[in-house]
N, C-alpha and C positions, 0 to 999 in steps of 0.2 A: 639799578643795574643788577645787583646781586639778587634782589627779590625776583626779577624776571628770570634769571638763570635758575634759581631754586624752584620756581613754579614750573619750569620746563623739564625738570628731572622726572623721569619715570622710575621711581624707586624700586618697583617690583622687577623690572627688567635689568636694573643696574648690576645687581649682584650676580645674576645668571649669565649675562652677556660678557662680563669681564672675567669671570672665573676667578674670583678673589679668594684669598685665604680667610680662615675663620676670624683671625684677629681684625682684619680689615673690614669684614662684614659686620662684626660686632661694633667696631668704631663707627661705621656708617649708620648702623641702626641707632646707636646712642645719639649721634648727631641729628638724625631725622627726628628722634623723640624730643630732643631739646628744641629743634626748629619748630615742630608742631606745637609744643608747649608755649614757646615765645609768641607764635602767631595767635594762639588762643588768648594769652594774656593781653596782647596788644588789641585784639578785637574787643575783649571785655572792657578795657580801659577806654576805648573810643566810644563805647555805648554809654558810658557814665555821663551824668549831667555835670557840666563844669562851670556853669555860671552861678554867681553868688548874689543873693538879694540883700544888698546892704541896707536898703530902706526898711526891710523887715527887722534887721538887727538894731537900727536906730530907734525904731518904735518900741522894741522890747527892752533894750539896755538903757540905763540912765546915763552912762558915760559915753556921750556921742563922740568925744575926741578919740577914743580907742577905735571906734568903728571907722572914723575918717582916716586915722593912721593906717589901719589895716587895708582900707580901700586904696590909699596911696601906695602902700607897699606892693599890693597886688598889681596895680597899674604899672608900676615901675619895674616889676619883675620881668626879667627876660631869661628864658631857659638857656642854659649853657649848651653850646653845640659841641658834640663829641666827634672827634676826628677818628674815623674808622679805618683810615688808611693802613695803620699798623696791623689791625686785625685782618683786613683784607689781604695784606701782604702775607701774613701767616697762613691764611687759608689757601692762597695761591701757591705758596711754598709747599704746603701739605699736598695740594692737588698735583703739583709737579712731581713730588716724590712718589706719590701713589701711581701716577702714570708711568714714571720711570720703572718702578718696581713691577708694575703690570707688564710692561714691555719686556723686561728681563725675564719674567716668568714665562711669557709667551715664547720668547726665544729659546729658553731652556727646554720647555715642553716640546717645541718644534724639533730641537736637536735630538731629544730623546726619542721622539717619534721616528725621525729619520734613521737613527741607529737601530731601533726595533724593526723598522721596515727592511733595512739592509740585512739584519740578522735573519728575519723571516724569509727573505728572498734567498739568502745563502742556504738556509735549511731546506727550502723547497727544491733547490737546484743540486743538492748533494746526491751522490750515488748511494745506494744501500750498501751497508758494510759488507754484505756477502759478495758484492760485485768487485770489491777492491782486492787487488793481488798483493802478495808479499813484497814484490819488487816495488810497487807503488808506495807501500808503507815505508820501506827503507829509503826510497827516494825523498819522501816527505820528511822523514825523521831519521837521519843517518845514524844517530846514536843507538837506535834499536839493534842494529847489527852487532855492535860491541857488547851490548847487554846480553843478547842471546848467546854470543860466543863465550862470555864469562860463565853464564849459567850452565852451558853444555860442558865446559872444562871442569866445573865443580860437581857435575853429575846431577844437577837439578833439572828435572824434566817438566816440572809444573811451576806455575807462578804462585808465590805465597798469597793466600787469601782469596784465590780465584774461585775455588769451589764453594767457600763460605758465602761469597758475595753473589756469584752467578749460578751456583748449582752445578750439577754434572750432567 
């Protein structure tokens, strides 16, 4: 089942379509490399000859009992079955975390795009500064009136740093 899933993965499109971070892409590339190496090793092992010619060994060796014992041990040998459920659960957990992280990233990017779009719309709809009247500025920011009154009382007719910043 897992091999069918692995065979159906399009690795080249995976990193592009999901928009993953560098760490995740690096981890996926390392996983793919290990997967390809494991496939290569399994393929090489399957191609090896696995039968043993015990008659040849009986003809060569004087101690026929050793050959018979080795043949019996080989016939009685049963490879141990490895339970991969734990590893599959770990992979599924990693997959779920990666998907959750990707969804959070998508949500975050979408929210940032909405904010940027709202800011852009706001900027496009604003009036030029030269078209705004003093009354509108005071209405928008009432504390400006108090600041100007204090400056006039103190005899200040210019804003400190204005000429340096904006020129005259």
